[in-house]
C-alpha angles and dihedrals in degrees: 000000000000116000117256124229090254090050091050094050092051092054101038135070140190087241088082084079095052089262132126121198137155111268094234090063091062089047092048092048089053095046098040119101124222111259091239097052125085114273097026087106097040122144116294129214124201113187116202114198118204101203123207102036114294116229099243096184093063091040097054104024124206092210094169094059112093091206091065095073092043092054092043108042095162101016100051119120116224119251091235092056102052123099099238119229090180138328093296108038141032141180124256109274092246092065100081094139098056089041089057090056090067088072089056091048088238101118125081117186109200107197130206099016120170142101139262120282092006123209120221094208111114095216098043094044092046090052090050093053094046095043093039088220143086099215118095144251096060102210098154134036126216094250093046092056090046093054089060088069100032092055092199134115123274134190142206108211099207145185119233114306088357109145124211114278128253087251088077096048114123096030115148091245128019111274109228127236105225126191100177144349088260086079088071098054115113114238115216116212094221118100104208127064092236091050093046089052092052090045091051090051092051090046090050091049095048092045098049114078115231129215119283139054122303141168110286093238094055090046089052094047089051093047091048093051092045091053092045094048093046093046093053095043090050094048092048090055092046090053088054099042106033110126112185116227089224127028116262119221120241113265147100094264093046091051091051094047091047088054087050090051090053092051092045094049089048088069095224089152093248108153106179128052127175127199132165138194122196136202100088097120094102106173095150138025090007105165105079101032090046091048089051094047091052092047092053094049092045096047094045096049092045093052089047094050094045093046092052093040089055088052093055099261100108099113095043096052127092126172120190125187126200139167129202091247139334126245136265115284092232117065113234130236094270094060092256137091134252132223114301139165128235119051139158127270125208125218117191125186144100092270101048127117100254118229132016125343119199129001122293110252115264117261091200095056106051127168109226087330093309131114114256116235121231099179119053110223091233085065088065091045092049088056092047091049101041102035103028111027098029095233125137102252092204090064093052100038100037095234142032117284120182104246116242114241100248101134130073123239 
């Protein structure tokens, strides 16, 4: 029996040509669409995970509700300091960047997001958000299921030793965790510069098909090698030459989003990106650390949006934030907040419904001290899947959820 293409790929390696390259570069080269072909510039989703349980009540502030100041005697934000979204709510004063996107109709604030019978365990709740289900075991994530339909590359833009999230579990190929574009560089086995130059020429010659007929498998191997080699060379150059259209702030999230911008602008056909930032478990002394975290998130997301908008990607970009839960409505005795439930989500992009979606949870009708959710997070996922990624949300979520109205038009 002659070997299939899949069998050959399982048993072969680019090392046969004296070349080492991360396996995901080959997979990305195979899956990537040429920039001139349909689908190469499809919609892009960037998920931003706020790890630790973000305090939604001091992120989207109900300044017009007199109960807010009563529940937050030391942590309250003065009415004249908030960045108003409307006459009832406003953003934390450190979120100048995201507030400015309201003027560009590029910020959607989804209020009161959660799920029934919430758990206040970091690990369990994060799993529920990433798997989009309550039933264990969690063998697949919502994005992993979606990628089976999308058939496009995806990336986890990671910190050191950070593994891909559960959200990507079940994807047709393993989603790489990438820390920098240097991960894409081809490494030649030769030691000297002269030998490397010769080896590179041999690789290029082996990878580029020549005229004439050849067996299908050999032709496939050469095209695969050529695509892999060209992709990694192009990405290495992008890493060296990329000049943002707007300056990015210093910080871990900004660095990862800048990397996402480079990969998106490279037109590899990748459609899903995932980044995270931790530190939101603010049980004590919350005011300053939380303000700094919100500033970092706001400034990084704003720079990323403006950079890609200036490159013509405004209407194909969607950023979505989430945290595993919010915090209690009433501050604790350590000038912090404890684990809660409902919290806001932010969506940023050229096609979002600008302003607030849904009502802010009532501060007079709490549930065991927690804010009640009015929008199931899977309603937001349903909108993103059906209307943005073009994936049947029922297939991913296991049932029909009414899509939240988060997009314009």
